[in-house]
C-alpha positions in Angstrom: -51.9 37.7 4.7 -52.2 34.2 6.9 -51.4 32.5 3.6 -48.2 34.4 3.0 -47.1 33.8 6.8 -47.4 30.3 6.4 -45.5 30.1 3.1 -42.7 32.2 4.5 -42.7 29.9 7.6 -42.2 26.9 5.4 -39.3 28.2 3.3 -37.6 29.7 6.3 -37.9 25.9 7.7 -36.7 24.4 4.7 -33.8 26.9 4.4 -32.9 26.0 8.2 -33.2 22.3 7.3 -30.8 22.4 4.2 -28.3 24.6 6.5 -28.6 22.1 9.2 -27.8 19.3 6.7 -25.1 21.1 5.2 -23.6 21.6 8.6 -23.9 18.0 9.6 -22.1 16.9 6.1 -19.3 19.5 7.1 -19.0 18.1 10.9 -16.9 15.2 9.9 -15.0 14.2 12.2 -17.4 14.9 15.1 -14.9 13.1 17.7 -11.6 11.1 17.9 -10.6 9.3 14.5 -9.0 5.9 14.7 -6.6 4.5 12.0 -6.1 1.1 12.2 -2.8 -0.3 11.0 -1.8 -3.8 10.0 1.9 -3.5 10.9 3.7 -2.8 14.0 5.3 0.5 15.1 8.3 2.1 13.4 7.3 0.3 10.2 7.2 2.2 6.9 3.5 2.1 6.9 3.1 2.9 10.5 5.2 6.2 10.0 3.1 7.0 7.2 0.0 6.8 9.1 1.4 8.9 12.0 2.6 11.6 9.8 -0.9 11.9 8.3 -2.6 11.5 11.8 -0.9 14.3 13.1 -1.6 17.1 10.4 -5.0 15.8 10.0 -5.5 16.2 14.0 -4.3 19.6 13.7 -6.6 20.7 10.6 -9.5 19.0 12.0 -9.4 19.9 15.8 -10.0 16.5 16.9 -7.5 13.7 17.9 -6.6 11.2 15.3 -4.8 8.2 16.8 -3.2 5.1 15.2 -3.8 1.9 16.7 -1.2 -0.9 15.4 -2.9 -4.4 15.1 -0.2 -6.7 13.2 -0.4 -10.2 12.8 -2.3 -12.7 10.3 -1.0 -11.4 7.1 -3.0 -8.0 7.8 -6.2 -10.1 8.7 -6.1 -9.1 12.4 -6.5 -5.3 11.4 -8.9 -5.9 8.8 -11.0 -7.8 11.0 -10.9 -5.3 13.9 -11.6 -2.8 11.5 -14.9 -4.4 10.1 -16.1 -5.2 13.5 -15.9 -1.5 14.7 -18.5 -0.8 11.8 -17.8 2.8 12.7 -17.1 5.8 10.3 -14.8 7.3 12.6 -12.5 4.2 12.4 -10.5 3.9 9.4 -8.4 1.2 7.9 -4.8 2.4 6.9 -2.6 0.1 5.2 -1.3 -0.9 1.7 -4.0 -2.3 -1.0 -1.9 -5.2 -1.5 -3.2 -6.7 1.8 -6.4 -6.8 0.7 -5.9 -7.9 -3.0 -3.0 -10.8 -2.3 -5.0 -12.3 1.2 -7.7 -14.1 -1.3 -4.5 -16.1 -2.7 -2.8 -16.7 0.6 -6.0 -17.9 2.6 -8.6 -20.5 1.8 -11.4 -18.2 3.3 -11.6 -14.8 4.9 -13.8 -13.3 7.8 -14.5 -10.4 5.6 -14.9 -9.2 1.7 -12.7 -6.4 1.0 -14.7 -5.3 -2.0 -17.8 -4.7 0.2 -16.3 -4.0 3.7 -13.5 -1.8 2.5 -14.2 1.5 0.6 -11.4 3.5 -0.8 -11.2 7.0 0.2 -7.8 8.2 -0.6 -4.5 6.9 -1.4 -1.3 8.4 0.2 1.8 6.7 -1.1 3.2 3.8 -2.8 6.0 1.8 -1.5 9.0 1.3 -3.7 9.8 -2.4 -4.4 13.4 -3.6 -5.2 15.0 -6.3 -7.0 18.5 -7.3 -5.4 21.3 -9.5 -5.6 24.4 -9.9 -3.5 27.3 -7.0 -4.7 29.8 -10.0 -4.5 28.1 -11.6 -7.6 29.2 -8.5 -9.7 26.1 -8.1 -11.6 24.4 -4.9 -12.4 21.5 -5.5 -14.4 18.3 -7.9 -14.6 19.9 -8.8 -18.2 22.7 -10.4 -16.3 20.5 -12.0 -13.6 18.6 -13.6 -16.2 21.8 -14.8 -18.3 23.5 -16.1 -14.8 20.2 -18.1 -14.1 19.7 -19.9 -17.5 23.5 -20.7 -17.3 23.3 -22.3 -13.9 19.5 -23.7 -13.9 18.7 -24.9 -10.1 22.0 -22.9 -8.5 20.4 -19.6 -7.6 18.1 -19.1 -4.4 15.5 -16.4 -4.2 13.3 -14.9 -1.4 10.5 -12.4 -1.4 8.6 -10.6 1.2 4.9 -12.1 1.5 2.3 -10.6 -0.3 2.8 -8.3 -3.7 6.7 -9.0 -3.7 6.2 -12.7 -3.6 3.7 -12.5 -6.4 5.4 -10.4 -8.6 8.8 -11.8 -8.5 7.9 -15.6 -8.6 5.2 -15.1 -11.5 7.8 -13.2 -13.3 10.4 -16.0 -12.7 7.9 -18.6 -14.0 7.2 -16.7 -17.0 10.5 -16.0 -17.8 11.0 -20.2 -17.3 14.2 -19.6 -14.9 15.2 -22.5 -12.7 15.3 -20.4 -9.5 14.7 -22.0 -6.1 12.1 -20.4 -3.8 13.6 -20.0 -0.1 10.6 -19.3 2.4 11.2 -17.0 5.3 9.3 -16.9 8.5 10.9 -13.3 9.0 11.9 -11.5 5.8 13.9 -9.0 7.9 16.7 -11.8 8.0 16.6 -12.0 4.1 18.7 -9.0 3.5 21.7 -10.0 5.4 21.8 -13.7 3.9 21.4 -11.8 0.3 24.6 -9.8 1.5 26.2 -13.2 2.7 25.6 -14.8 -0.8 23.2 -17.6 1.2 20.5 -16.3 -1.4 21.1 -14.6 -4.7 18.0 -12.7 -5.3 15.5 -10.7 -3.2 12.3 -9.0 -3.7 11.1 -6.5 -1.1 10.9 -2.9 -0.2 13.7 -0.5 -1.1 13.6 0.9 2.9 14.6 -2.9 3.8 17.7 -3.3 1.7 19.0 0.4 1.6 21.1 0.1 4.6 23.1 -2.4 3.1 22.8 -1.2 -0.6 24.3 2.0 1.1 27.3 -0.1 2.7 28.0 -1.7 -0.7 27.1 -5.1 0.1 23.9 -5.6 -1.7 23.2 -4.2 -5.5 19.7 -3.3 -6.4 19.0 -3.7 -9.8 16.0 -2.1 -10.4 12.7 -0.7 -8.5 9.2 -1.6 -9.4 7.7 1.8 -9.2 6.6 3.8 -12.3 9.2 6.4 -11.4 12.7 6.2 -9.8 13.2 6.5 -6.1 13.8 10.0 -4.6 16.5 8.0 -2.2 18.0 6.0 -5.2 17.6 8.0 -8.2 20.5 5.9 -10.1 18.6 2.8 -9.9 16.2 2.1 -13.0 12.8 1.2 -12.9 11.7 -2.3 -14.1 10.7 -1.1 -17.2 13.2 1.2 -17.9 15.4 -2.0 -17.6 13.4 -3.8 -20.0 11.1 -5.9 -17.7 7.8 -4.2 -17.5 6.5 -7.4 -16.1 8.2 -6.6 -12.9 6.4 -3.1 -12.7 4.0 -2.4 -9.9 2.4 0.4 -8.2 2.3 -0.7 -4.4 0.0 1.7 -3.6 -1.6 2.3 0.1 -3.7 4.6 1.7 -7.1 5.0 4.0 -10.0 2.9 3.5 -13.5 3.4 5.3 -16.3 1.2 6.2 -19.6 -0.1 4.1 -22.1 2.5 3.9 -19.6 5.5 4.3 -21.0 8.1 2.3 -19.6 9.6 -0.5 -19.7 13.1 0.4 -17.7 12.0 3.7 -15.1 10.3 1.7 -14.8 12.9 -0.6 -14.1 15.6 2.2 -11.7 13.3 3.9 -9.8 12.9 0.6 -9.7 16.8 0.2 -8.2 17.2 3.9 -5.7 14.7 3.2 -4.5 16.3 0.0 -4.3 19.6 2.0 -2.3 18.6 4.6 -0.1 16.4 1.8 0.9 19.8 0.5 3.3 20.2 3.6 6.8 19.3 1.8 7.9 17.6 5.2 5.6 14.8 4.2 7.1 14.5 0.8 10.7 14.2 2.1 10.0 11.9 5.1 8.2 9.5 2.7 11.1 9.5 0.6 13.6 8.9 3.3 11.5 5.7 4.1 11.4 4.1 0.4 7.8 5.3 -0.3 6.7 8.0 -3.3 3.8 10.3 -2.1 0.3 9.3 -4.6 -2.6 11.4 -3.4 -5.7 9.9 -5.3 -9.1 10.5 -4.4 -11.9 7.7 -3.7 -12.8 7.2 -7.7 -9.0 7.2 -8.8 -7.9 5.2 -5.8 -10.7 2.8 -6.3 -9.7 2.2 -10.0 -6.1 1.7 -8.8 -7.2 -0.9 -6.5 -9.3 -2.9 -8.9 -6.3 -2.7 -11.2 -4.1 -4.2 -8.7 -6.9 -7.0 -8.4 -7.0 -7.6 -12.1 -2.9 -7.8 -12.2 -2.7 -10.3 -9.4 -5.5 -12.6 -10.7 -3.4 -12.9 -14.1 -0.3 -13.7 -12.0 -2.4 -16.1 -9.8 -3.2 -18.0 -12.8 0.5 -18.3 -14.0 1.3 -19.5 -10.6 -1.8 -21.8 -10.3 -3.5 -20.4 -7.4 -6.9 -20.0 -6.8 -8.8 -17.0 -4.9 -10.6 -17.7 -1.6 -14.3 -18.1 -2.1 
């Protein structure tokens, strides 16, 4: 009888331990969650982060705050995230900041592969290849023909990061003589494009959309794999016959080194649940992005594919990654 009671006690203790472990696993978040954001307020990424923060806060019953840490090509925000070393402090931004940085800087104070674990993607930014409306060209074919007819006469600019890599890697591969014009503030470039001071611009669709709608800029193609909801008449680069200009500029939420797989999966499931709200997809479309929800494994593969793609472009451009 004593032995039976002892065994029963052990069984009960084991059940309580299991239940306690399961409860602990389901307890995330236990307190306020912070999204560290690499851009300033009102940027497309910031708007996206706040949309999801509001919905997740309601779902979790815990505050979700967005902290803007712009500067240093995103390094400021990544360093703040890494230094926090806290599974309730997450990094929210485009994967391109992590994959391009090694080519823009000789050294980095973090190891993106080791220190940032993909949790869930939320959206893909639509990039656009644009020209002045006054040039009366409607396609990339016409742009290529013009560049070949007037070597060295056209000027081009691009937003730092993915847009810059994509455009100038393509220009070099196409053997086009187009002059690169650097900008300290790329937000000045759309107006210069409209006035034909530059003739080609690669940046997010959201940045050029107002001038496109005003008839001053012509968007020749978008880089996304599907047409932009707010500009359904504009072909994708692949449809236009230039798949080298196609790129998934995907972004989302990353966790710190050591975050458990079950926690990452649980966060991803909650993000997927709140993303079912049609208001979010509509709002993302309004700011030139496309909803793209992928869990840890699929998001991780997309980031690695982006790294591989950029490594190929970097080789064309003669760039080496930071060691």
